[in-house]
Structure formats: C-alpha cells, structure tokens
C-alpha beads as a LAMMPS data file, in Angstrom:
LAMMPS data file: protein, C-alpha beads

124 atoms
123 bonds

1 atom types
1 bond types

-500.0 500.0 xlo xhi
-500.0 500.0 ylo yhi
-500.0 500.0 zlo zhi

Masses

1 110.0

Atoms # bond

1 1 1 158.371 -170.343 -327.694
2 1 1 156.374 -173.549 -327.904
3 1 1 159.362 -175.150 -329.649
4 1 1 160.960 -175.844 -326.281
5 1 1 159.308 -179.117 -325.361
6 1 1 161.683 -180.575 -322.849
7 1 1 163.643 -178.974 -320.058
8 1 1 166.864 -180.695 -319.097
9 1 1 167.811 -179.968 -315.489
10 1 1 170.748 -181.719 -313.894
11 1 1 171.296 -181.929 -310.163
12 1 1 174.841 -182.000 -308.880
13 1 1 176.187 -183.324 -305.590
14 1 1 175.403 -180.009 -303.866
15 1 1 171.711 -180.261 -304.783
16 1 1 171.876 -177.156 -306.953
17 1 1 170.203 -177.159 -310.342
18 1 1 172.434 -177.056 -313.421
19 1 1 171.159 -176.276 -316.896
20 1 1 172.654 -177.366 -320.195
21 1 1 174.165 -174.692 -322.421
22 1 1 171.556 -175.476 -325.079
23 1 1 168.748 -174.794 -322.594
24 1 1 170.390 -171.563 -321.415
25 1 1 170.784 -170.388 -325.007
26 1 1 167.137 -171.140 -325.807
27 1 1 165.917 -169.219 -322.765
28 1 1 168.191 -166.259 -323.579
29 1 1 166.822 -166.233 -327.136
30 1 1 163.313 -165.865 -325.720
31 1 1 164.372 -162.653 -323.967
32 1 1 165.421 -161.137 -327.311
33 1 1 161.874 -161.082 -328.703
34 1 1 160.594 -157.477 -328.767
35 1 1 158.192 -156.719 -325.922
36 1 1 159.330 -159.661 -323.777
37 1 1 161.016 -158.915 -320.446
38 1 1 163.676 -160.871 -318.594
39 1 1 161.368 -161.134 -315.576
40 1 1 158.578 -162.589 -317.709
41 1 1 160.832 -165.267 -319.231
42 1 1 162.393 -166.052 -315.847
43 1 1 158.977 -166.497 -314.276
44 1 1 157.817 -168.730 -317.167
45 1 1 160.847 -171.019 -316.702
46 1 1 160.846 -170.820 -312.898
47 1 1 164.246 -169.114 -312.865
48 1 1 165.602 -166.201 -310.934
49 1 1 165.942 -163.106 -313.106
50 1 1 169.573 -162.674 -312.000
51 1 1 170.418 -166.155 -313.373
52 1 1 168.909 -165.215 -316.695
53 1 1 170.749 -161.879 -316.701
54 1 1 174.023 -163.745 -316.109
55 1 1 173.247 -166.032 -319.043
56 1 1 172.493 -162.983 -321.225
57 1 1 175.890 -161.531 -320.326
58 1 1 177.579 -164.832 -321.258
59 1 1 175.805 -164.707 -324.623
60 1 1 176.820 -161.078 -325.114
61 1 1 180.451 -161.977 -324.382
62 1 1 180.311 -164.825 -326.913
63 1 1 180.530 -167.565 -324.281
64 1 1 177.031 -168.946 -324.808
65 1 1 175.503 -169.941 -328.134
66 1 1 172.052 -168.460 -328.715
67 1 1 169.935 -170.258 -331.348
68 1 1 167.823 -168.430 -333.914
69 1 1 164.309 -167.866 -332.649
70 1 1 161.484 -166.458 -334.737
71 1 1 160.966 -162.819 -333.771
72 1 1 164.223 -162.468 -331.819
73 1 1 166.282 -159.396 -332.621
74 1 1 170.036 -159.455 -332.354
75 1 1 172.377 -156.485 -332.381
76 1 1 174.759 -156.426 -335.332
77 1 1 178.369 -157.315 -334.622
78 1 1 180.875 -154.591 -335.434
79 1 1 184.589 -155.329 -335.365
80 1 1 186.949 -152.388 -335.508
81 1 1 190.718 -152.267 -335.616
82 1 1 192.167 -151.222 -332.270
83 1 1 192.972 -147.536 -332.035
84 1 1 196.691 -146.759 -331.927
85 1 1 198.012 -145.970 -328.501
86 1 1 198.408 -142.233 -328.026
87 1 1 202.014 -141.032 -327.914
88 1 1 202.959 -137.989 -325.936
89 1 1 205.715 -135.531 -326.789
90 1 1 208.060 -137.074 -324.216
91 1 1 208.216 -140.449 -326.001
92 1 1 211.708 -140.795 -327.485
93 1 1 212.122 -141.648 -331.165
94 1 1 212.920 -145.185 -332.266
95 1 1 216.579 -145.720 -333.161
96 1 1 217.820 -148.599 -335.293
97 1 1 221.605 -148.989 -335.169
98 1 1 223.399 -151.321 -337.556
99 1 1 227.174 -150.848 -337.555
100 1 1 227.858 -147.192 -338.423
101 1 1 224.281 -146.606 -339.655
102 1 1 221.731 -144.989 -337.311
103 1 1 218.116 -144.662 -338.407
104 1 1 215.777 -142.538 -336.289
105 1 1 212.048 -143.030 -336.643
106 1 1 209.125 -141.243 -335.036
107 1 1 207.709 -142.814 -331.889
108 1 1 204.436 -143.518 -333.699
109 1 1 206.071 -145.652 -336.433
110 1 1 204.265 -148.971 -336.676
111 1 1 205.961 -152.175 -335.574
112 1 1 205.472 -153.599 -339.072
113 1 1 207.394 -150.686 -340.620
114 1 1 210.224 -151.002 -338.079
115 1 1 210.468 -154.733 -338.859
116 1 1 210.642 -153.983 -342.612
117 1 1 213.525 -151.590 -342.079
118 1 1 215.420 -154.007 -339.843
119 1 1 215.026 -156.783 -342.417
120 1 1 216.242 -154.434 -345.174
121 1 1 219.388 -153.701 -343.157
122 1 1 220.043 -157.413 -342.872
123 1 1 220.002 -157.277 -339.075
124 1 1 218.911 -160.453 -337.221

Bonds

1 1 1 2
2 1 2 3
3 1 3 4
4 1 4 5
5 1 5 6
6 1 6 7
7 1 7 8
8 1 8 9
9 1 9 10
10 1 10 11
11 1 11 12
12 1 12 13
13 1 13 14
14 1 14 15
15 1 15 16
16 1 16 17
17 1 17 18
18 1 18 19
19 1 19 20
20 1 20 21
21 1 21 22
22 1 22 23
23 1 23 24
24 1 24 25
25 1 25 26
26 1 26 27
27 1 27 28
28 1 28 29
29 1 29 30
30 1 30 31
31 1 31 32
32 1 32 33
33 1 33 34
34 1 34 35
35 1 35 36
36 1 36 37
37 1 37 38
38 1 38 39
39 1 39 40
40 1 40 41
41 1 41 42
42 1 42 43
43 1 43 44
44 1 44 45
45 1 45 46
46 1 46 47
47 1 47 48
48 1 48 49
49 1 49 50
50 1 50 51
51 1 51 52
52 1 52 53
53 1 53 54
54 1 54 55
55 1 55 56
56 1 56 57
57 1 57 58
58 1 58 59
59 1 59 60
60 1 60 61
61 1 61 62
62 1 62 63
63 1 63 64
64 1 64 65
65 1 65 66
66 1 66 67
67 1 67 68
68 1 68 69
69 1 69 70
70 1 70 71
71 1 71 72
72 1 72 73
73 1 73 74
74 1 74 75
75 1 75 76
76 1 76 77
77 1 77 78
78 1 78 79
79 1 79 80
80 1 80 81
81 1 81 82
82 1 82 83
83 1 83 84
84 1 84 85
85 1 85 86
86 1 86 87
87 1 87 88
88 1 88 89
89 1 89 90
90 1 90 91
91 1 91 92
92 1 92 93
93 1 93 94
94 1 94 95
95 1 95 96
96 1 96 97
97 1 97 98
98 1 98 99
99 1 99 100
100 1 100 101
101 1 101 102
102 1 102 103
103 1 103 104
104 1 104 105
105 1 105 106
106 1 106 107
107 1 107 108
108 1 108 109
109 1 109 110
110 1 110 111
111 1 111 112
112 1 112 113
113 1 113 114
114 1 114 115
115 1 115 116
116 1 116 117
117 1 117 118
118 1 118 119
119 1 119 120
120 1 120 121
121 1 121 122
122 1 122 123
123 1 123 124
C-alpha cells in the first residue's frame, strides 16, 4: 500500500473532486486485500465509502481496471454459454417451405441448424 506515492486529484468547474481511473483502480485493489474493509481504505484516502463502493462495482462490471497488488485476492472469472430459452408446449414448430417441399422442425431447433437446412435447399 506504500506503493501509492502520489494522489492525482482534479477539480472541475463545479468544484467537485475527480479522480483518475488509475487512482480509482489502485484504491479498489487495496480493498481486495484480506482483512481490509472498504471503510478503512476510504478513511485512509479521505473518501466517502459510497464512492469507493461505486468504484468497486465499476471494477466488478469490467469498467475499471484494477492493478495487481500484493496480497489482493480476486474472484476467478467464469464464462458460461447462455442457457437456451425455455420453450413451452404452445410454441409452434418451425416450417421451412421451398416450392413443394415443407420441412417441419421442432421449436427448439437451433438457428444454426435451421440456417444449414435453408442453405442445403438452395433458398436465399
């Protein structure tokens, strides 16, 4: 935490303080050290805890870069494929009509499979 030597605070026309994204990220990283509380870090940097909580949410949403800090613990990122939308029994089947040919597919048939069939029929 001693690595942060300089605080860059910018004042806008309204007189409100504005912090650089790098500073916000550094302060958020300090809150990720086990045993450290948001209130403690906010007090140390003369910030309101709600500002720091907002910055933490930005970091969680991927909108604020948080640098590596010795001792900080990050949650692992898990990316899952979206679950297919549930289909109820009232959803009509998919029909592909090309001339005299009619192909009926289940309502849960993937868009990729429907596109393959349409291309195979030579339809535009």
